[in-house]
N, C-alpha and C positions, 0 to 999 in steps of 0.2 A: 088853733093849736098846730104847731109845726111837727114834723116827723124827723127822726134821726136818720142821717145818711150812713150807710155802711161804708167803712173805710175800704179803699182799694186793696187788692190782695197784697201788693208790695208793702203798703202801709201796715197791714195786719201783721206781717212777719217782722217788720221793723219794731213794732210795739212789743211783740213776743220776745224778740231778741234782746231788746233793752231791759224788759222786766226780768226775763230769765237770766240774763247776764249779770244784772245787779244782785239778784238772789244767789247766783253761783258764787260771786266774790265775797259777799257778806257771810253767807251760810258756810261756804267752804272754809273761810278763815276761822269762824267760830267752832265748827265741827272738828277742826284739826287741833284745837287747843288741848284735847285729851293727851296728845303726844308730849305736851310740855309739862304735864302734871308731875311726872317723876323728876325731871330736871329741876323744876321749881322747888320741889320738896328737898332735893339734895342741896341746892344752892342756898335756900333760906333756912332749912332746918325747922320749919314751922309745924311739920307733921301733916299727914295725909288728910286728917279730919279738918284742920284749919284751912288748908288749900281748897279742899272740896267745898267748904263753906263759901269761899269767894266765888267759885265756879257756880255753885248753887244759887247764890244771890244774883249772878248774871242771868241765870234761867228765869228767875222771878222778875228781874228788872226788864229783861227783853220783852216779857209779856206785858208788864205794867205800862211801858211806854207806848204800846201799840194802839190802845183805845184813844189816847190823847193825840198821838201822831195822826191817827186816822181821822179824828174829829177836825183837826187843823187841815188835813188834806181834803176833806169833804168840803171845806169852806174856801180854801185858797188854791187848791190844786196840789198835785203831788211833787212837782219839781223841786221847790225850795226845801220841802221836808226831806227828800231823798239826798240832796246835796249835804245838808246838815248831818244826816245820819252817816253817810259814807265817810265824811271827814272825822267824825267822832270815833268810828271804828278804827281808822288809821291811827289816830292819836293814842287811843287806849292800848292798841296792840304794840305800838312803839314804846310806850312807857312801862309796859309790864316787866321787862327785865330789871328795871331800876327800883322795883318795889320789894322791900325786904320784910314787910310786916303784913299781917292779915288784913288790916285796914287799908294798906296801900294796894294790895291785890284786889280787894273789894272795889276800890275806886277805879283801878285801871281795867280789870277784867269784868267786874260786875256792874259798874256804872257807865264808864265811857264806851268801851267796846260793845257791851251787850245793849246799852241804851241806843247807841248809834245803829246797831244792827236791827233793833226793834223799829226805829224810825224808817229804815230802808228795808223793812221786812215784809212778810206776806200780807199783812192787813192793808198797807198802802199800795203794794204792788198788785195784789189781786183786785182791789177796788179800781185802780187806774186802768188795769187791763179790761175789767168788766165794762167800764164806761167807753173804752176805745174800740172794743171788739163787737161785731154783730152778735145778737142774742143767740143765734143758732150755732155759733162757734165757741161759746163761752165755756162749755164743759171741757172740750179739748184744750182750749187756751189755758185754763187753770191748771190742767195737767202738765202742759208744756212749761209754764212758769214754775210750777212745783218741781218739775224735773231739773230745772236750772239749779236749784239748791243742791240736789243730789249730784249733778255734774260737777259743781264746785267742790263738793266733798271728795268725789272720785279723783279729781285732778289734783287738788291742793293737799290732801292727806299724804300721798306718797312724795309729793314735792317737798312738803314740810319735813317729812322724815329724812329725805336726802339732804335738805339744807341743814338740818341739825347735825348730820354727819360731816358735812363739808365746812360749815361756818360756826358750828356750835349753836346751842339753843337760843342764845341772845341774838346772834346775827340773823338766825332764821326768822325771828319775830320782826326784826327791822325790815327784812325783805317782804314779808307778808303785809306789813303796814303800807309799803309802797304799792304792792300789787292791788290791794283793795281800792286804791284811788282810780284804777282803770274804770270803775263803775260811774265816775262823775258824768261823762257825756250822755249816759242813758237818761239823766234827769231832763235833758232837752227834749227827748222824744216823749217822755211821760209827763211833761209839765202842765198838761191841760188843766184848766180850772174846773170848778164844780159844774154840775149839770145846769144848763140855762133854764130859767123859769119858762114854762110854756112848751118845753120839749117833751114829746110823748115818751112814756116809758116803754121798755122792751115788751114784746108780746108776752102776756101772762104775768108780768111783774106788777104787783098790786100797789107798790109804794108810790107816793107823789113824786113828780119829776125833780122838784127842788128839795134839798135836804131839810128835814125837820130840825128844830132846835135839839141839841144833843140830849138834853135832859128828857125831853118828850119822847124821842126815839128810844132811849134807854128804858123808860118806864113801860113803853109798849112791848119791848123785847122781854123784860123781866116778868111780864104778865103772860107770856106765851110759853105753854108747857113744853112744846117741842124745842124751843130755844134753850130752856133750862136743862132738858135731858141731853141735848147736843153739847152744851158746855160741860156737863158732868162727864160725858164720854171723852171729851177732849182733854180733860184733866188726866185721865188714865193714859191717853196717848203721850202727853207730856212726860209723865213718869217713865214710861218705856223708853222714849227717845233720848231723854237726858241721861238716864242711867247708862244706856249703851254708848252714847257719844262721849261721855266723860270717862267711863270705866272699862270699856271694851279692851283697850290696851292693858289695863290692870288685870282683867280677867284672863287675857292671853298669858301674861307674865305669871299669874297664879297657877296656870296649867303647866308651868315649867317650860314654855316655848320661848324661842329667841324673840327679841324685840321687833325684828322685821315682820314677824307674823301679825303684830299689832297694827302696824301701818297698812299692811295688805288687807287685814280684816276691815279696817275703816274704809279703805278704797273699795273693797267688794260690797260693803254696806251701801256706799254711795252709788256704785254702778247698778246694783240691783234696784235701788230706789228710783233710778231713772226709768227703768222698765216698768216698775210698779206705778209710778206717777203717770206715765203716758198711758198705760193700760187702764188705770182708773179714770183718767180724763175721758178716754173713749167710752168706758162703761157707764159713766154718769148719765149720758144721754139715752141709755138703753134699758137700764134697770133701776129699781128703786134705790135711792141713795142710802136710806136707812138700812136696807138689807145688805148693801155692799159694806157699810161700816161694821155691821155685826159679823160678817164673814172675815173681815180683816182682823178683828180682835180675837175671834175664835182661832184663826190661823196662828196668831202670836202665842196664845196659850199652848197650843199643840207643839209649836216649834221649841218653846222653852222646855217643855216636858221631855221632848226627844233629846235636846242638848244635855240636860241633866243626866239622862240615862246612858248617853253615848260616851265612848272613850275620848279623852281630850287630846286629840292629835291636831296637827296643823290643818289637814284637809277637812276634818270635822268642824273646826272653828270657822274656816272659810265657807263651808256649806251652810252653817248656822247663820253667818253674817249675810249670806245671799238670801236665805229665806226671810230673815228679819228685814233685810233691805227692801224686799218686795212690798212689805207692809209699812215701812218706816214712816214715810210722809204721804203715803197714798190715802191717808185719811183726810188730807187737806182739800182736794177737789170736791168730794161729796159734802164736806162740812161747809165749805164756802158756798157750794151750790144750794144747800138747804137754807143758809142765811139769806142768800139772794132771793130764793123762792118765797120765803116767809115775808120779807120786807121790801124787796126790790133793791136796785143798786144805789139809790140816792144816799142812804146812810150806811152803805156797805162797809166802808173803811172803819168807821167807828164801831159798828156792831160786830164785825168780824174780829176787830181788835179786842173786844170784850171776851169773845170766845177764846182768842189766843192767850189772853191773860190767864184764864182758867187752865189752859194747856201748860203755861209756864209755872203756875203754882204747883202742878204735878211735877214739872221739870225740876223745880227747886228741891222737892222731896226726893226725886230720883237721884239727882246729882249728889245731894248732901248725904242721904241715907246710905248710898253705896259706899262712900268713904268711911262713914261712921261705923257701919256694920263690919266692914273689913278690918278696921283698926281694932274693934272690940273683940272680934271672933276669929280673925285670920282667914275668913272665907266669905264669899258672896252668896252662899246658898240661901240664907234667909231672905235676901232681897229677891232672888229668883222666885221663891215661893210667893212672896208678896206680888211680884210681877204677874204670876199666873192667876192669882185670885182676882186682881184688878182686871185682867183681860176677860175673865169669865163674866165679871160684873158688867163691864162695858158691852159685851156681846148682848146681854139681856136688856141693858138700858136703852139701846137704840130701837128695839123692836116696836115699842108703842109710839114712836115719834110720828105725828101726822105730817104728811108731805104736801098738803094743800096750802096754797098761799093764804096769808092773813086776809080775811074778808074786808073789803073796802069800808064797810060800816064800822068795823072794829078798829080801823086805823085812826090814830090821832091826827088832828088837823093843825097846821101851823097857827100860832096865835096871831 
């Protein structure tokens, strides 16, 4: 049996730059789409609920593509999957202004852009990074990659807002479609194939070095209580994230504030998320991951309660965005870390993709329900109270998760 060699420090940072940069461009483009919801509604006259449905379908499809993209990446390597994903994001973004029906928007925003972002999303990127980074650095590495998505949102949201003002919303989307293609060279860095048979797993990782058949790995995961609780908690995270990403500009407008506050709120959300992701990546190696997840959801519940009680001024909105940003995607490093701890890195892309799918089922409900409730009641208040209830539930769900790896005797063996 051979042992894995740790990459040189320069190679480690190149891997992190490639993965974080890809996530920055794909996530930044997707998270800026909330700025186009109003212009799309004005241009098409479809109504906020119909357009929110297209955005919500994108949340669902982004999650649905990740287990399949992950299973392919587990077998053939991440490079080709990432290239296909980035190209699809660019095509879908460029086609969006030409869609004047709900079905057309579902195709451009919900299938092409979101599906491509799922293929070039965290399941494939986290798994590729996990394989290429030494085991002792994986916690911080997942935090860095996760922060890449936040960096993209921080940079691209105000850029998209400025482009809308300078070029109009249609021209802004064409520019974003070109910008996302800058992620293509990263596929060369992350193109490594699946783990070679006979390669020793990382210290403490119980899974076999070679990936199991997808069905066998999935069956083992669905029989694991901790995996199911983790997936349920990530459903709640998806609801929170998608509602904010899609409707935060609408929340700002409903508060009677100028549109510019919506762009800055998204930017602050992304900037704070960078700090939250890096801090969580550092914390994952020092404290129990399930306890960190419970703290994140409890903080969200308290933040929303405080926002509902506070006067709706610009500084209050930015302060709220900052607090929510600290928790926005900081759930990803401990969630990915628990999946890797349970089953090892061999089937990581596919199994983390399954967890991401539950995240995006919650995302579908968060994006769609926000528009539907506002159209029916003229207020987002009901969604905020649902948000609080789900956060409290997720806080409690993570407490009984066992953090021990799956015992070797309980692991399935390849046929």
